[in-house]
C-alpha positions as MATLAB code, in Angstrom:
seq = 'MIIEKDKWLKRQEKIESYRKGKQGIMDDLRVCISYTPDRDNDLLCFMEQYLKAEKKNRPRLLDQIKCCINGEEYKNPFLAYNQYGEGHIDEFNSILNEYIDQLKLSDGDFTQVSRIIEGTVLKINELHDLCHGQLIDAWRNERLTEYIITVSKYTGFQNAKDIIEGKKQW';
ca = [
       0.051   -0.147    0.033;
       1.403    3.377   -0.992;
      -0.335    6.242    1.015;
      -1.175    9.973   -0.491;
       1.432   12.450   -0.746;
      -0.331   14.965    1.442;
      -1.014   12.256    4.343;
       2.556   10.970    3.954;
       3.823   14.486    4.791;
       2.095   14.403    7.921;
       2.705   10.859    8.835;
       6.993   11.614    8.122;
       6.526   14.439   10.570;
       4.823   11.857   13.385;
       7.746    9.598   12.680;
       9.896   12.505   13.180;
       8.461   13.162   16.382;
       9.930   10.027   17.960;
      13.381   10.630   17.379;
      13.486   12.384   20.975;
      11.264    9.350   22.045;
      14.172    6.473   22.035;
      16.407    9.159   24.848;
      15.137    6.989   27.845;
      16.350    4.201   26.262;
      20.210    5.458   25.518;
      19.538    7.471   29.038;
      19.323    4.082   30.721;
      21.980    2.682   28.573;
      24.424    5.880   30.120;
      23.199    5.409   33.555;
      24.617    1.541   33.520;
      28.315    2.622   32.651;
      28.301    5.790   34.859;
      29.519    5.077   38.090;
      29.130    6.817   41.586;
      30.536    4.879   44.606;
      28.404    4.452   47.293;
      29.846    1.639   49.396;
      26.807   -0.302   50.649;
      26.259   -0.937   46.798;
      29.699   -1.683   46.054;
      29.882   -3.818   48.982;
      26.994   -5.740   47.930;
      28.559   -6.079   44.400;
      32.158   -7.212   45.486;
      30.219   -9.972   47.633;
      28.049  -11.251   44.849;
      31.224  -11.509   42.808;
      33.125  -13.271   45.725;
      30.183  -15.822   45.987;
      30.376  -16.524   42.068;
      33.980  -16.259   41.856;
      36.424  -19.287   41.397;
      38.623  -19.744   44.399;
      41.650  -18.401   42.686;
      40.253  -15.102   42.160;
      38.639  -14.520   45.348;
      41.788  -13.094   47.695;
      41.655  -10.315   44.657;
      37.724   -9.623   45.723;
      38.654  -10.082   49.478;
      41.366   -7.095   49.374;
      38.854   -5.107   47.642;
      35.933   -5.893   50.320;
      38.243   -5.039   52.722;
      39.225   -1.325   51.061;
      35.313   -1.027   50.862;
      34.913   -1.768   54.083;
      37.478    0.437   55.806;
      36.824    3.582   53.217;
      39.846    3.372   51.169;
      40.064    3.527   47.537;
      38.969    0.099   45.522;
      38.121   -0.406   42.084;
      34.664    0.009   40.532;
      33.075   -3.341   41.345;
      30.562   -2.886   38.396;
      33.291   -2.923   35.778;
      32.978   -6.624   36.040;
      29.319   -5.989   34.848;
      30.270   -3.342   31.870;
      30.085   -5.074   28.978;
      29.240   -1.768   26.516;
      30.520    1.525   26.433;
      29.930    4.839   25.259;
      31.215    3.874   21.680;
      28.154    0.658   21.360;
      25.382    3.583   22.585;
      26.275    5.904   19.987;
      26.340    3.232   17.621;
      22.833    1.834   18.953;
      21.769    5.384   18.898;
      22.584    5.358   14.909;
      20.895    2.300   14.518;
      17.591    3.862   15.985;
      17.960    7.197   13.953;
      18.567    5.403   10.672;
      15.011    3.053   11.195;
      13.394    6.363   11.411;
      15.127    8.118    8.473;
      14.581    4.974    6.324;
      10.764    4.678    7.620;
      10.577    8.491    6.431;
      11.688    7.484    3.106;
       9.744    4.181    2.658;
       6.598    5.584    1.301;
       4.318    3.231    3.810;
       5.327    0.827    1.359;
       5.049   -2.017    3.546;
       7.296   -4.525    1.900;
       9.746   -1.655    2.338;
       8.759   -0.918    6.320;
       9.140   -4.857    6.798;
      12.442   -5.047    5.699;
      13.644   -1.482    7.705;
      12.243   -3.568   10.623;
      13.820   -6.753    9.852;
      17.432   -4.887    8.944;
      17.062   -2.715   12.299;
      16.571   -5.854   14.250;
      19.622   -7.568   12.791;
      21.626   -4.845   13.334;
      20.606   -4.291   16.891;
      21.287   -8.568   17.324;
      24.466   -7.912   15.717;
      25.592   -4.856   18.220;
      23.858   -6.969   21.297;
      26.286   -9.996   20.560;
      29.176   -7.578   20.181;
      28.092   -6.853   23.825;
      28.516  -10.221   25.166;
      24.523   -9.966   25.868;
      24.415   -7.244   27.712;
      23.137   -4.519   25.946;
      19.479   -5.082   25.729;
      18.103   -6.297   28.949;
      14.237   -6.970   30.184;
      13.300   -3.257   30.256;
      15.056   -1.925   27.627;
      13.776   -5.287   25.527;
      10.129   -4.089   26.058;
      10.827   -0.380   25.534;
      12.796   -0.910   22.272;
      10.117   -3.285   20.989;
       7.353   -1.002   21.791;
       9.187    1.579   20.170;
       9.963    0.047   16.736;
       6.006   -1.178   16.783;
       5.005    2.423   17.679;
       6.876    4.430   14.718;
       6.342    1.596   12.421;
       2.331    2.077   13.083;
       2.606    5.610   11.634;
       3.722    4.244    8.357;
       0.092    2.159    8.080;
       2.302   -1.104    9.098;
       0.768   -3.380   11.466;
       2.801   -6.379   12.069;
       6.245   -4.924   13.112;
       5.605   -7.303   16.523;
       5.799  -10.657   14.390;
       9.161   -9.054   12.678;
      10.657   -8.295   15.828;
       9.499  -11.459   17.605;
      10.865  -13.190   14.833;
      14.178  -11.660   14.407;
      15.377  -10.615   18.037;
      17.958  -12.323   19.939;
      17.803   -9.998   22.758;
];
């Protein structure tokens, strides 16, 4: 289905308005790589790592726990969990910007919209794999899926969820 030019211009404006709508997901990604020392949280994180660590790694963690308890300088305990950085967030942002750009150029052609959604999901899959499966957690999964579906609806396309669920690996 191809949409009339006037209607399509209005839909393009609505699609464009969603460019800012992804900011919540981007902010959440940045919060997870920003670190503000908090002895209580840091101690819990170190203790969790200690319990899960191999015996050979436990002495190093015990030293960090002691420093944390004594108020001495210690390493960021969350570094063990950070599998992505600012560059990955920028790439993710670019993927979503490209998604919007491509939808605006699709003229509402469902075949094209379908390919755009699939291509976007595959790019996110690759980035998610590159980040060792840490980029898209359950909260982001819901928001991202909802975001892709909502934006695609302004093209008149109604089957985005099926494509996403069939292709996503996050």
